[in-house]
PDB file of N, CA, C and O in Angstrom:
ATOM      1  N   MET A   1       3.555 238.733  52.851  1.00  0.00           N
ATOM      2  CA  MET A   1       3.255 238.456  54.242  1.00  0.00           C
ATOM      3  C   MET A   1       2.518 237.121  54.334  1.00  0.00           C
ATOM      4  O   MET A   1       1.788 236.741  53.419  1.00  0.00           O
ATOM      5  N   ARG A   2       2.709 236.440  55.407  1.00  0.00           N
ATOM      6  CA  ARG A   2       2.161 235.096  55.560  1.00  0.00           C
ATOM      7  C   ARG A   2       1.447 234.917  56.894  1.00  0.00           C
ATOM      8  O   ARG A   2       1.481 233.828  57.467  1.00  0.00           O
ATOM      9  N   TRP A   3       0.824 235.932  57.380  1.00  0.00           N
ATOM     10  CA  TRP A   3       0.285 235.906  58.741  1.00  0.00           C
ATOM     11  C   TRP A   3      -1.227 235.787  58.760  1.00  0.00           C
ATOM     12  O   TRP A   3      -1.922 236.377  57.933  1.00  0.00           O
ATOM     13  N   GLU A   4      -1.734 235.005  59.728  1.00  0.00           N
ATOM     14  CA  GLU A   4      -3.168 234.929  59.938  1.00  0.00           C
ATOM     15  C   GLU A   4      -3.602 236.042  60.876  1.00  0.00           C
ATOM     16  O   GLU A   4      -2.808 236.544  61.672  1.00  0.00           O
ATOM     17  N   LYS A   5      -4.850 236.416  60.778  1.00  0.00           N
ATOM     18  CA  LYS A   5      -5.438 237.408  61.678  1.00  0.00           C
ATOM     19  C   LYS A   5      -5.643 236.754  63.048  1.00  0.00           C
ATOM     20  O   LYS A   5      -6.102 235.615  63.130  1.00  0.00           O
ATOM     21  N   ALA A   6      -5.306 237.468  64.114  1.00  0.00           N
ATOM     22  CA  ALA A   6      -5.483 236.966  65.471  1.00  0.00           C
ATOM     23  C   ALA A   6      -6.944 237.124  65.900  1.00  0.00           C
ATOM     24  O   ALA A   6      -7.593 238.124  65.593  1.00  0.00           O
ATOM     25  N   VAL A   7      -7.442 236.113  66.615  1.00  0.00           N
ATOM     26  CA  VAL A   7      -8.811 236.126  67.107  1.00  0.00           C
ATOM     27  C   VAL A   7      -8.797 235.823  68.598  1.00  0.00           C
ATOM     28  O   VAL A   7      -8.223 234.823  69.030  1.00  0.00           O
ATOM     29  N   ALA A   8      -9.436 236.695  69.387  1.00  0.00           N
ATOM     30  CA  ALA A   8      -9.576 236.474  70.835  1.00  0.00           C
ATOM     31  C   ALA A   8     -10.645 237.420  71.363  1.00  0.00           C
ATOM     32  O   ALA A   8     -10.827 238.520  70.842  1.00  0.00           O
ATOM     33  N   ASP A   9     -11.343 236.985  72.394  1.00  0.00           N
ATOM     34  CA  ASP A   9     -12.391 237.812  72.991  1.00  0.00           C
ATOM     35  C   ASP A   9     -11.845 239.132  73.522  1.00  0.00           C
ATOM     36  O   ASP A   9     -12.541 240.145  73.458  1.00  0.00           O
ATOM     37  N   GLY A  10     -10.630 239.150  74.040  1.00  0.00           N
ATOM     38  CA  GLY A  10     -10.069 240.337  74.660  1.00  0.00           C
ATOM     39  C   GLY A  10      -9.441 241.346  73.724  1.00  0.00           C
ATOM     40  O   GLY A  10      -9.029 242.417  74.170  1.00  0.00           O
ATOM     41  N   LEU A  11      -9.355 241.038  72.436  1.00  0.00           N
ATOM     42  CA  LEU A  11      -8.785 241.999  71.489  1.00  0.00           C
ATOM     43  C   LEU A  11      -9.817 243.076  71.187  1.00  0.00           C
ATOM     44  O   LEU A  11     -10.988 242.785  70.942  1.00  0.00           O
ATOM     45  N   GLY A  12      -9.371 244.298  71.208  1.00  0.00           N
ATOM     46  CA  GLY A  12     -10.274 245.405  70.939  1.00  0.00           C
ATOM     47  C   GLY A  12     -10.754 245.419  69.500  1.00  0.00           C
ATOM     48  O   GLY A  12     -10.057 244.955  68.597  1.00  0.00           O
ATOM     49  N   ALA A  13     -11.934 245.947  69.294  1.00  0.00           N
ATOM     50  CA  ALA A  13     -12.477 246.073  67.941  1.00  0.00           C
ATOM     51  C   ALA A  13     -11.813 247.250  67.233  1.00  0.00           C
ATOM     52  O   ALA A  13     -11.376 248.204  67.876  1.00  0.00           O
ATOM     53  N   GLY A  14     -11.744 247.179  65.948  1.00  0.00           N
ATOM     54  CA  GLY A  14     -11.224 248.295  65.169  1.00  0.00           C
ATOM     55  C   GLY A  14      -9.762 248.197  64.799  1.00  0.00           C
ATOM     56  O   GLY A  14      -9.281 248.997  63.995  1.00  0.00           O
ATOM     57  N   VAL A  15      -9.032 247.234  65.364  1.00  0.00           N
ATOM     58  CA  VAL A  15      -7.622 247.035  65.015  1.00  0.00           C
ATOM     59  C   VAL A  15      -7.416 245.563  64.699  1.00  0.00           C
ATOM     60  O   VAL A  15      -7.797 244.690  65.480  1.00  0.00           O
ATOM     61  N   SER A  16      -6.822 245.299  63.570  1.00  0.00           N
ATOM     62  CA  SER A  16      -6.544 243.939  63.124  1.00  0.00           C
ATOM     63  C   SER A  16      -5.101 243.590  63.479  1.00  0.00           C
ATOM     64  O   SER A  16      -4.168 244.286  63.081  1.00  0.00           O
ATOM     65  N   HIS A  17      -4.930 242.500  64.236  1.00  0.00           N
ATOM     66  CA  HIS A  17      -3.597 242.073  64.673  1.00  0.00           C
ATOM     67  C   HIS A  17      -3.200 240.774  63.986  1.00  0.00           C
ATOM     68  O   HIS A  17      -4.049 239.951  63.643  1.00  0.00           O
ATOM     69  N   ALA A  18      -1.909 240.606  63.794  1.00  0.00           N
ATOM     70  CA  ALA A  18      -1.370 239.370  63.231  1.00  0.00           C
ATOM     71  C   ALA A  18      -1.113 238.384  64.358  1.00  0.00           C
ATOM     72  O   ALA A  18      -0.566 238.747  65.399  1.00  0.00           O
ATOM     73  N   PHE A  19      -1.506 237.146  64.149  1.00  0.00           N
ATOM     74  CA  PHE A  19      -1.270 236.100  65.141  1.00  0.00           C
ATOM     75  C   PHE A  19       0.184 235.661  65.067  1.00  0.00           C
ATOM     76  O   PHE A  19       0.699 235.342  63.995  1.00  0.00           O
ATOM     77  N   GLY A  20       0.829 235.650  66.208  1.00  0.00           N
ATOM     78  CA  GLY A  20       2.205 235.179  66.284  1.00  0.00           C
ATOM     79  C   GLY A  20       2.229 233.722  66.688  1.00  0.00           C
ATOM     80  O   GLY A  20       2.107 232.834  65.844  1.00  0.00           O
ATOM     81  N   ILE A  21       2.383 233.477  67.969  1.00  0.00           N
ATOM     82  CA  ILE A  21       2.407 232.124  68.512  1.00  0.00           C
ATOM     83  C   ILE A  21       2.301 232.231  70.027  1.00  0.00           C
ATOM     84  O   ILE A  21       2.556 233.291  70.598  1.00  0.00           O
ATOM     85  N   PHE A  22       1.936 231.163  70.660  1.00  0.00           N
ATOM     86  CA  PHE A  22       1.806 231.114  72.115  1.00  0.00           C
ATOM     87  C   PHE A  22       0.841 232.175  72.648  1.00  0.00           C
ATOM     88  O   PHE A  22       1.154 232.896  73.596  1.00  0.00           O
ATOM     89  N   ASP A  23      -0.333 232.257  72.027  1.00  0.00           N
ATOM     90  CA  ASP A  23      -1.388 233.185  72.459  1.00  0.00           C
ATOM     91  C   ASP A  23      -0.961 234.647  72.432  1.00  0.00           C
ATOM     92  O   ASP A  23      -1.411 235.435  73.264  1.00  0.00           O
ATOM     93  N   LYS A  24      -0.100 235.022  71.490  1.00  0.00           N
ATOM     94  CA  LYS A  24       0.354 236.413  71.369  1.00  0.00           C
ATOM     95  C   LYS A  24       0.203 236.904  69.941  1.00  0.00           C
ATOM     96  O   LYS A  24       0.299 236.136  68.983  1.00  0.00           O
ATOM     97  N   THR A  25      -0.035 238.208  69.822  1.00  0.00           N
ATOM     98  CA  THR A  25       0.019 238.855  68.519  1.00  0.00           C
ATOM     99  C   THR A  25       1.481 239.174  68.228  1.00  0.00           C
ATOM    100  O   THR A  25       2.327 239.068  69.116  1.00  0.00           O
ATOM    101  N   LEU A  26       1.781 239.560  67.005  1.00  0.00           N
ATOM    102  CA  LEU A  26       3.162 239.929  66.687  1.00  0.00           C
ATOM    103  C   LEU A  26       3.619 241.159  67.459  1.00  0.00           C
ATOM    104  O   LEU A  26       4.813 241.341  67.694  1.00  0.00           O
ATOM    105  N   CYS A  27       2.668 242.005  67.853  1.00  0.00           N
ATOM    106  CA  CYS A  27       3.041 243.206  68.612  1.00  0.00           C
ATOM    107  C   CYS A  27       3.114 242.943  70.114  1.00  0.00           C
ATOM    108  O   CYS A  27       3.416 243.854  70.885  1.00  0.00           O
ATOM    109  N   GLY A  28       2.840 241.710  70.539  1.00  0.00           N
ATOM    110  CA  GLY A  28       3.040 241.334  71.931  1.00  0.00           C
ATOM    111  C   GLY A  28       1.806 241.269  72.815  1.00  0.00           C
ATOM    112  O   GLY A  28       1.931 240.989  74.007  1.00  0.00           O
ATOM    113  N   ILE A  29       0.621 241.516  72.276  1.00  0.00           N
ATOM    114  CA  ILE A  29      -0.592 241.395  73.081  1.00  0.00           C
ATOM    115  C   ILE A  29      -0.852 239.915  73.341  1.00  0.00           C
ATOM    116  O   ILE A  29      -0.829 239.102  72.418  1.00  0.00           O
ATOM    117  N   GLN A  30      -1.095 239.577  74.591  1.00  0.00           N
ATOM    118  CA  GLN A  30      -1.350 238.191  74.946  1.00  0.00           C
ATOM    119  C   GLN A  30      -2.744 238.049  75.538  1.00  0.00           C
ATOM    120  O   GLN A  30      -3.122 238.778  76.456  1.00  0.00           O
ATOM    121  N   GLU A  31      -3.492 237.113  75.006  1.00  0.00           N
ATOM    122  CA  GLU A  31      -4.840 236.814  75.487  1.00  0.00           C
ATOM    123  C   GLU A  31      -4.990 235.303  75.562  1.00  0.00           C
ATOM    124  O   GLU A  31      -4.612 234.586  74.636  1.00  0.00           O
ATOM    125  N   ALA A  32      -5.543 234.828  76.664  1.00  0.00           N
ATOM    126  CA  ALA A  32      -5.793 233.392  76.783  1.00  0.00           C
ATOM    127  C   ALA A  32      -6.761 232.961  75.687  1.00  0.00           C
ATOM    128  O   ALA A  32      -7.743 233.651  75.412  1.00  0.00           O
ATOM    129  N   GLY A  33      -6.487 231.844  75.076  1.00  0.00           N
ATOM    130  CA  GLY A  33      -7.368 231.314  74.049  1.00  0.00           C
ATOM    131  C   GLY A  33      -7.244 231.972  72.698  1.00  0.00           C
ATOM    132  O   GLY A  33      -8.046 231.694  71.806  1.00  0.00           O
ATOM    133  N   MET A  34      -6.262 232.836  72.519  1.00  0.00           N
ATOM    134  CA  MET A  34      -6.075 233.466  71.211  1.00  0.00           C
ATOM    135  C   MET A  34      -5.724 232.389  70.194  1.00  0.00           C
ATOM    136  O   MET A  34      -5.027 231.424  70.506  1.00  0.00           O
ATOM    137  N   SER A  35      -6.214 232.569  68.982  1.00  0.00           N
ATOM    138  CA  SER A  35      -5.921 231.613  67.926  1.00  0.00           C
ATOM    139  C   SER A  35      -5.851 232.339  66.586  1.00  0.00           C
ATOM    140  O   SER A  35      -6.305 233.477  66.465  1.00  0.00           O
ATOM    141  N   PRO A  36      -5.282 231.677  65.582  1.00  0.00           N
ATOM    142  CA  PRO A  36      -5.282 232.266  64.250  1.00  0.00           C
ATOM    143  C   PRO A  36      -6.661 232.066  63.629  1.00  0.00           C
ATOM    144  O   PRO A  36      -7.289 231.026  63.833  1.00  0.00           O
ATOM    145  N   SER A  37      -7.128 233.039  62.884  1.00  0.00           N
ATOM    146  CA  SER A  37      -8.409 232.881  62.205  1.00  0.00           C
ATOM    147  C   SER A  37      -8.189 232.141  60.892  1.00  0.00           C
ATOM    148  O   SER A  37      -7.060 231.794  60.545  1.00  0.00           O
ATOM    149  N   ASP A  38      -9.254 231.910  60.184  1.00  0.00           N
ATOM    150  CA  ASP A  38      -9.155 231.277  58.868  1.00  0.00           C
ATOM    151  C   ASP A  38      -8.818 232.292  57.776  1.00  0.00           C
ATOM    152  O   ASP A  38      -8.773 231.949  56.595  1.00  0.00           O
ATOM    153  N   TYR A  39      -8.585 233.534  58.174  1.00  0.00           N
ATOM    154  CA  TYR A  39      -8.333 234.611  57.224  1.00  0.00           C
ATOM    155  C   TYR A  39      -6.931 235.164  57.406  1.00  0.00           C
ATOM    156  O   TYR A  39      -6.412 235.209  58.522  1.00  0.00           O
ATOM    157  N   TRP A  40      -6.318 235.586  56.303  1.00  0.00           N
ATOM    158  CA  TRP A  40      -4.986 236.178  56.355  1.00  0.00           C
ATOM    159  C   TRP A  40      -5.061 237.585  56.919  1.00  0.00           C
ATOM    160  O   TRP A  40      -6.008 238.324  56.651  1.00  0.00           O
ATOM    161  N   TRP A  41      -4.070 237.942  57.690  1.00  0.00           N
ATOM    162  CA  TRP A  41      -3.919 239.315  58.173  1.00  0.00           C
ATOM    163  C   TRP A  41      -3.234 240.093  57.063  1.00  0.00           C
ATOM    164  O   TRP A  41      -2.203 239.668  56.541  1.00  0.00           O
ATOM    165  N   ARG A  42      -3.799 241.213  56.711  1.00  0.00           N
ATOM    166  CA  ARG A  42      -3.266 242.013  55.609  1.00  0.00           C
ATOM    167  C   ARG A  42      -2.766 243.355  56.129  1.00  0.00           C
ATOM    168  O   ARG A  42      -3.571 244.160  56.598  1.00  0.00           O
ATOM    169  N   PRO A  43      -1.470 243.620  56.061  1.00  0.00           N
ATOM    170  CA  PRO A  43      -0.910 244.864  56.588  1.00  0.00           C
ATOM    171  C   PRO A  43      -1.355 246.099  55.818  1.00  0.00           C
ATOM    172  O   PRO A  43      -1.276 247.212  56.338  1.00  0.00           O
ATOM    173  N   GLU A  44      -1.822 245.917  54.582  1.00  0.00           N
ATOM    174  CA  GLU A  44      -2.239 247.073  53.786  1.00  0.00           C
ATOM    175  C   GLU A  44      -3.641 247.568  54.158  1.00  0.00           C
ATOM    176  O   GLU A  44      -4.055 248.634  53.703  1.00  0.00           O
ATOM    177  N   ARG A  45      -4.360 246.824  54.960  1.00  0.00           N
ATOM    178  CA  ARG A  45      -5.703 247.262  55.358  1.00  0.00           C
ATOM    179  C   ARG A  45      -5.614 248.426  56.339  1.00  0.00           C
ATOM    180  O   ARG A  45      -4.669 248.534  57.121  1.00  0.00           O
ATOM    181  N   GLU A  46      -6.598 249.272  56.278  1.00  0.00           N
ATOM    182  CA  GLU A  46      -6.625 250.487  57.096  1.00  0.00           C
ATOM    183  C   GLU A  46      -6.585 250.198  58.597  1.00  0.00           C
ATOM    184  O   GLU A  46      -6.025 250.983  59.363  1.00  0.00           O
ATOM    185  N   ASP A  47      -7.174 249.079  59.022  1.00  0.00           N
ATOM    186  CA  ASP A  47      -7.245 248.772  60.447  1.00  0.00           C
ATOM    187  C   ASP A  47      -6.079 247.915  60.958  1.00  0.00           C
ATOM    188  O   ASP A  47      -6.099 247.476  62.107  1.00  0.00           O
ATOM    189  N   ALA A  48      -5.077 247.676  60.128  1.00  0.00           N
ATOM    190  CA  ALA A  48      -3.947 246.826  60.526  1.00  0.00           C
ATOM    191  C   ALA A  48      -3.093 247.499  61.592  1.00  0.00           C
ATOM    192  O   ALA A  48      -2.802 248.692  61.507  1.00  0.00           O
ATOM    193  N   CYS A  49      -2.702 246.737  62.577  1.00  0.00           N
ATOM    194  CA  CYS A  49      -1.839 247.233  63.654  1.00  0.00           C
ATOM    195  C   CYS A  49      -0.451 247.568  63.096  1.00  0.00           C
ATOM    196  O   CYS A  49       0.186 246.732  62.455  1.00  0.00           O
ATOM    197  N   GLY A  50       0.001 248.781  63.343  1.00  0.00           N
ATOM    198  CA  GLY A  50       1.307 249.216  62.856  1.00  0.00           C
ATOM    199  C   GLY A  50       2.467 248.454  63.472  1.00  0.00           C
ATOM    200  O   GLY A  50       3.450 248.158  62.793  1.00  0.00           O
ATOM    201  N   ALA A  51       2.356 248.134  64.756  1.00  0.00           N
ATOM    202  CA  ALA A  51       3.426 247.387  65.425  1.00  0.00           C
ATOM    203  C   ALA A  51       3.496 245.947  64.911  1.00  0.00           C
ATOM    204  O   ALA A  51       4.584 245.383  64.793  1.00  0.00           O
ATOM    205  N   CYS A  52       2.342 245.354  64.606  1.00  0.00           N
ATOM    206  CA  CYS A  52       2.336 244.022  63.990  1.00  0.00           C
ATOM    207  C   CYS A  52       2.982 244.084  62.615  1.00  0.00           C
ATOM    208  O   CYS A  52       3.727 243.181  62.236  1.00  0.00           O
ATOM    209  N   TRP A  53       2.699 245.155  61.860  1.00  0.00           N
ATOM    210  CA  TRP A  53       3.284 245.310  60.534  1.00  0.00           C
ATOM    211  C   TRP A  53       4.805 245.391  60.623  1.00  0.00           C
ATOM    212  O   TRP A  53       5.505 244.763  59.828  1.00  0.00           O
ATOM    213  N   GLU A  54       5.319 246.154  61.575  1.00  0.00           N
ATOM    214  CA  GLU A  54       6.773 246.274  61.730  1.00  0.00           C
ATOM    215  C   GLU A  54       7.403 244.927  62.065  1.00  0.00           C
ATOM    216  O   GLU A  54       8.421 244.555  61.483  1.00  0.00           O
ATOM    217  N   ALA A  55       6.801 244.195  63.002  1.00  0.00           N
ATOM    218  CA  ALA A  55       7.333 242.883  63.387  1.00  0.00           C
ATOM    219  C   ALA A  55       7.256 241.905  62.218  1.00  0.00           C
ATOM    220  O   ALA A  55       8.212 241.172  61.961  1.00  0.00           O
ATOM    221  N   ALA A  56       6.131 241.886  61.510  1.00  0.00           N
ATOM    222  CA  ALA A  56       5.971 240.986  60.371  1.00  0.00           C
ATOM    223  C   ALA A  56       6.982 241.292  59.276  1.00  0.00           C
ATOM    224  O   ALA A  56       7.550 240.380  58.675  1.00  0.00           O
ATOM    225  N   SER A  57       7.204 242.563  59.019  1.00  0.00           N
ATOM    226  CA  SER A  57       8.174 242.958  57.990  1.00  0.00           C
ATOM    227  C   SER A  57       9.580 242.490  58.341  1.00  0.00           C
ATOM    228  O   SER A  57      10.310 241.991  57.485  1.00  0.00           O
ATOM    229  N   LEU A  58       9.947 242.654  59.593  1.00  0.00           N
ATOM    230  CA  LEU A  58      11.274 242.228  60.040  1.00  0.00           C
ATOM    231  C   LEU A  58      11.430 240.712  59.940  1.00  0.00           C
ATOM    232  O   LEU A  58      12.434 240.218  59.428  1.00  0.00           O
ATOM    233  N   ILE A  59      10.437 239.983  60.430  1.00  0.00           N
ATOM    234  CA  ILE A  59      10.501 238.522  60.387  1.00  0.00           C
ATOM    235  C   ILE A  59      10.505 238.027  58.949  1.00  0.00           C
ATOM    236  O   ILE A  59      11.321 237.182  58.583  1.00  0.00           O
ATOM    237  N   ASP A  60       9.596 238.551  58.135  1.00  0.00           N
ATOM    238  CA  ASP A  60       9.500 238.093  56.751  1.00  0.00           C
ATOM    239  C   ASP A  60      10.742 238.419  55.940  1.00  0.00           C
ATOM    240  O   ASP A  60      11.076 237.689  55.007  1.00  0.00           O
ATOM    241  N   SER A  61      11.430 239.500  56.276  1.00  0.00           N
ATOM    242  CA  SER A  61      12.646 239.858  55.536  1.00  0.00           C
ATOM    243  C   SER A  61      13.764 238.844  55.754  1.00  0.00           C
ATOM    244  O   SER A  61      14.719 238.795  54.979  1.00  0.00           O
ATOM    245  N   ARG A  62      13.648 238.047  56.792  1.00  0.00           N
ATOM    246  CA  ARG A  62      14.665 237.032  57.090  1.00  0.00           C
ATOM    247  C   ARG A  62      14.401 235.712  56.385  1.00  0.00           C
ATOM    248  O   ARG A  62      15.264 234.835  56.371  1.00  0.00           O
ATOM    249  N   TRP A  63      13.211 235.558  55.797  1.00  0.00           N
ATOM    250  CA  TRP A  63      12.867 234.327  55.090  1.00  0.00           C
ATOM    251  C   TRP A  63      13.416 234.380  53.674  1.00  0.00           C
ATOM    252  O   TRP A  63      13.574 235.465  53.114  1.00  0.00           O
ATOM    253  N   PRO A  64      13.712 233.218  53.083  1.00  0.00           N
ATOM    254  CA  PRO A  64      14.144 233.200  51.681  1.00  0.00           C
ATOM    255  C   PRO A  64      13.058 233.786  50.783  1.00  0.00           C
ATOM    256  O   PRO A  64      11.872 233.630  51.070  1.00  0.00           O
ATOM    257  N   ARG A  65      13.441 234.446  49.718  1.00  0.00           N
ATOM    258  CA  ARG A  65      12.475 235.077  48.797  1.00  0.00           C
ATOM    259  C   ARG A  65      11.415 234.088  48.316  1.00  0.00           C
ATOM    260  O   ARG A  65      10.251 234.459  48.163  1.00  0.00           O
ATOM    261  N   SER A  66      11.799 232.847  48.079  1.00  0.00           N
ATOM    262  CA  SER A  66      10.851 231.848  47.573  1.00  0.00           C
ATOM    263  C   SER A  66       9.741 231.540  48.568  1.00  0.00           C
ATOM    264  O   SER A  66       8.703 231.000  48.185  1.00  0.00           O
ATOM    265  N   MET A  67       9.941 231.874  49.837  1.00  0.00           N
ATOM    266  CA  MET A  67       8.943 231.619  50.872  1.00  0.00           C
ATOM    267  C   MET A  67       8.107 232.851  51.201  1.00  0.00           C
ATOM    268  O   MET A  67       7.318 232.816  52.146  1.00  0.00           O
ATOM    269  N   ARG A  68       8.258 233.937  50.447  1.00  0.00           N
ATOM    270  CA  ARG A  68       7.560 235.184  50.753  1.00  0.00           C
ATOM    271  C   ARG A  68       6.303 235.417  49.929  1.00  0.00           C
ATOM    272  O   ARG A  68       5.545 236.336  50.237  1.00  0.00           O
ATOM    273  N   SER A  69       6.054 234.629  48.906  1.00  0.00           N
ATOM    274  CA  SER A  69       4.881 234.859  48.062  1.00  0.00           C
ATOM    275  C   SER A  69       3.626 234.280  48.714  1.00  0.00           C
ATOM    276  O   SER A  69       3.711 233.465  49.632  1.00  0.00           O
ATOM    277  N   GLU A  70       2.471 234.708  48.229  1.00  0.00           N
ATOM    278  CA  GLU A  70       1.214 234.182  48.756  1.00  0.00           C
ATOM    279  C   GLU A  70       1.089 232.693  48.498  1.00  0.00           C
ATOM    280  O   GLU A  70       0.438 231.993  49.274  1.00  0.00           O
ATOM    281  N   ALA A  71       1.686 232.193  47.442  1.00  0.00           N
ATOM    282  CA  ALA A  71       1.624 230.766  47.130  1.00  0.00           C
ATOM    283  C   ALA A  71       2.365 229.943  48.179  1.00  0.00           C
ATOM    284  O   ALA A  71       2.105 228.748  48.320  1.00  0.00           O
ATOM    285  N   ALA A  72       3.270 230.554  48.907  1.00  0.00           N
ATOM    286  CA  ALA A  72       4.057 229.839  49.912  1.00  0.00           C
ATOM    287  C   ALA A  72       3.471 229.971  51.311  1.00  0.00           C
ATOM    288  O   ALA A  72       4.071 229.484  52.269  1.00  0.00           O
ATOM    289  N   GLN A  73       2.319 230.615  51.455  1.00  0.00           N
ATOM    290  CA  GLN A  73       1.750 230.844  52.777  1.00  0.00           C
ATOM    291  C   GLN A  73       1.273 229.532  53.387  1.00  0.00           C
ATOM    292  O   GLN A  73       0.493 228.796  52.784  1.00  0.00           O
ATOM    293  N   VAL A  74       1.757 229.256  54.590  1.00  0.00           N
ATOM    294  CA  VAL A  74       1.383 228.063  55.335  1.00  0.00           C
ATOM    295  C   VAL A  74       1.226 228.480  56.783  1.00  0.00           C
ATOM    296  O   VAL A  74       2.010 229.283  57.288  1.00  0.00           O
ATOM    297  N   SER A  75       0.223 227.945  57.454  1.00  0.00           N
ATOM    298  CA  SER A  75       0.005 228.266  58.850  1.00  0.00           C
ATOM    299  C   SER A  75       1.004 227.523  59.722  1.00  0.00           C
ATOM    300  O   SER A  75       0.907 226.305  59.872  1.00  0.00           O
ATOM    301  N   VAL A  76       1.950 228.229  60.291  1.00  0.00           N
ATOM    302  CA  VAL A  76       2.926 227.636  61.193  1.00  0.00           C
ATOM    303  C   VAL A  76       2.241 227.215  62.482  1.00  0.00           C
ATOM    304  O   VAL A  76       2.497 226.121  62.986  1.00  0.00           O
ATOM    305  N   ALA A  77       1.385 228.055  63.020  1.00  0.00           N
ATOM    306  CA  ALA A  77       0.723 227.791  64.297  1.00  0.00           C
ATOM    307  C   ALA A  77      -0.138 226.537  64.237  1.00  0.00           C
ATOM    308  O   ALA A  77      -0.217 225.803  65.222  1.00  0.00           O
ATOM    309  N   ARG A  78      -0.763 226.284  63.144  1.00  0.00           N
ATOM    310  CA  ARG A  78      -1.657 225.108  63.043  1.00  0.00           C
ATOM    311  C   ARG A  78      -0.876 223.806  62.939  1.00  0.00           C
ATOM    312  O   ARG A  78      -1.450 222.727  63.091  1.00  0.00           O
ATOM    313  N   ARG A  79       0.406 223.892  62.685  1.00  0.00           N
ATOM    314  CA  ARG A  79       1.235 222.690  62.627  1.00  0.00           C
ATOM    315  C   ARG A  79       1.758 222.299  64.006  1.00  0.00           C
ATOM    316  O   ARG A  79       2.206 221.166  64.184  1.00  0.00           O
ATOM    317  N   LEU A  80       1.714 223.189  64.972  1.00  0.00           N
ATOM    318  CA  LEU A  80       2.260 222.904  66.303  1.00  0.00           C
ATOM    319  C   LEU A  80       1.350 222.029  67.109  1.00  0.00           C
ATOM    320  O   LEU A  80       1.666 221.698  68.252  1.00  0.00           O
TER     321      LEU A  80
END
C-alpha cells in the first residue's frame, strides 16, 4: 500500500482514513482543508477504515508489481 493518512479537523477520532485526492478520503469523505499527513496509512492497523482498505486494494491491484513495494511509495498528492 502506498497511501498517506488523511488529516482534517472534521474527521472523527478513532478511525484512520487513507488520503485520496481533492480533499477526499479513499472511502469518499470530503472535508475542506484535508491533506495527507507525513505518516503512511496502514490498512493492517486496528483503527483503519474498512472502506478505505477496499478502495486502496482495488486501486493498488491495478498498479504494476514493481510499484507496490514500500520502496516505491511516493506521495502523488504532494506532486500536484
